[in-house]
N, C-alpha and C positions, 0 to 999 in steps of 0.2 A: 524455558526454565521449568524444571520439575521440582516438586516439593513446595513447602511453604516459604514465602519470602520473609527474611528476618525483619522484625519491626524497625530495626535501625537502618534499613536500606530502602530508599524511595524508588518508585517505579514511574518513569515519565515517558509518555508516548511520543515517538518520533514519526518518520514517514512510513508509508505502506510499501511492502515488498512482496512480489509474487513468487510463486513456485511453479516451475514448468517441467513438463515431460518433453524431451526433444528427440528427434530422429535425424539421420543424415539428410543433407539438402536434396540428394537424389532419390530419397524414399518416396514411394507412392502413397504412403500413409500420412494423413493430415490430422487425424483425431483417433481417440481410443475411449471406449466407454469405461465407466467406473467398474462395471462387472468384469470386462475383459482385463483391465489393469490388475484387478484383484487376483485373477488366475495367472496372468503373466508373471507378476512379481512374487506371487505366492508359490507357484509350481514350476516355473521355468520350462524345462524341456517337456514336462508332462502337462503343460497348460492346455494343449490342443487349440490354442488361439493363434491362427495363422495371421501374419508371418512370424510372430514372436515366439518361436519354439526352440531357440538355440541359446542356452545359457551363456555361451561365449560372446554373444552380442547384446546381452541384457546387462547394462552397466548401471550400477546404483551407487549413491554416496554411502559412506560408512554409517553404522548404526547410531553413532553419536551426533550426527549432523542434524541441524534444524530441518533441512530439506527432506532428509530421509524420514524423520519423524512426522513431519507435516503431511507428506504423501501417505505414509502408513496410516495416519489417523483419518484421513478423508481424501479419497481419490475422485477428482472431477476435472475434466479437461475441455471446457469450451474454447472457442477461438479467441485470440487476443491480438493486440496491435500496439503500435507505438503510443497511441492516445490512451491505451489501457481503459477504454470506456466501459468494458465489461466488468473490470475490477471496480471502477468508480461508481457504477450503478448497481453493484451487487449481483451481477449475472455470472461472475467467476468466483468459485468457492475457495480456491487455494491461494489465500493471501493472509497476511498477518501484519500486525503493527510492531514496528521495532521498539524494543525496550531499552531505555537508557537508565542504568542503575547508579545510584549515588547514596552515600551515607547521609541520613537526615537527623536533625536534632529533635524533631517532633515525631508524632505517631502517624502523620498524614503525608501523602506524596505531593507536597507542595514545593515548587521550585524555591520559594523563599525560605523553606526549612532545611535546604541542603547545607550540611555542616561546613564544607569548604567553599570559600568565597569564589575562588577561580572556577571550580566545578559548577557552582550555581550560575555563574555568568555564562559558561559554555553551554550548559543545558538550557538556559534561558534563550540563548541564540538559536539552538537547534530545535526548540519547541515553539519558537516565535512568541514567547512571553516577554522577551526583551529584544529591543532592536539591535541587530548585529552591526558591526562596523562595515563601511562601504566595501572594504577589501575582502569581506567574507559574504558573498551573495548566496546565502544558504538555500533559498528557494530555487535558484538556478542550478546549484550543485545537486540538489535532490533530483530535479527533473532530468538534468543532463546525464545522471547516473542511473536512469531508468527506475527511479522511485516515484511514488505519488505522494505529494504533500497532503496533509489533512484538509487544507482549504480547497483541494480539487475533488474531494470525495463527496458523494451523495448518500453514502451509507457508512455505517461504522459497526464495530463489535465491542461488547463490554468485556469479552474474554477471548483468548486465543481459540480460533476455530469455533467460536460461539455463534449464536443466532445473528443474522445480519439484520440491522434495523435502519430505518431512514435517518438521515443526518443532514443538517443544514448549517454549514459554517457561517460564522458571523460575517466574515469577509471572504466570500467564495473566490477562488482563483482558477476555476475551470477553463475559462476562455484563454487566460494567459498560459495555462498549462498546455492547452491544445496547440497554441501558436509556438511555444517554446519546443514542444516535443515533436511536432509534425511540420512546422513551418507555415501552417495555415489555421484559420479559425473562421467560423461563420458569424462570430460576434462582431458587433459594431464597435469601432474605435471611439474613444471619448477622452475628454479632458476633465470634465466634472460630471456629476450625476445628472445635471440638467441636460446634458447632451443625449441621454439615453431615453428611448421610447417607453411609453407607459406599457405595463404588462398587467393583464387581469389577475387580481388577487396576489400580486407580487410587487415588491418595491425595487425599481431599477436603480442600481448603484454602479458607479464607475470605480473599478478596481484594477490597478496596474495598467491603465490605458484601455480597458475593454469594459463594455456594458455587461454586467452580471445581474442576476435577479435573486433577491432575497425574498423567498416566499413567505407570505403571512399566514 
């Protein structure tokens, strides 16, 4: 979003989405530096950055797309994987929080202030401030569609492409995320928090069947 947000519209944080630079499967290239990307996307044929020196094979999104603008604002390409651990730990720079906009009756972005009751309920489900019905497994839908829910993050941003800061969810779901996204996790299974081993300077808690740690 560019420009100021109208005071009558609320901004509610959803899941985390990544931005990626991709190459054909057969390519010998697995990474690109921010400096190289600057010249490749800025100068094309004249970049002198091998092997990306042919405009016909440098494909970008249109200038109005979020991906185009995100990459233009900050180019950085560490490795990533299905567990998106680099994103979750703040080691991958190109990610942002989805914004869910709705008209609000007050001046603050509180779900309870959303003017339309149906929209309030939907955004409550999508932001986990209200329990969604069983037939709408929001957490699983986020993970299965390659997004990262806030509860699986260890860092956060207060603004788009802003500084990355440490973050501790009240009920972390990193272990469940790992298992759902990759089919495995190193976390211990549990039924209650009493099943979880003690951790130095942390409180072991059972979340979604796995032992998580809430650091003190």
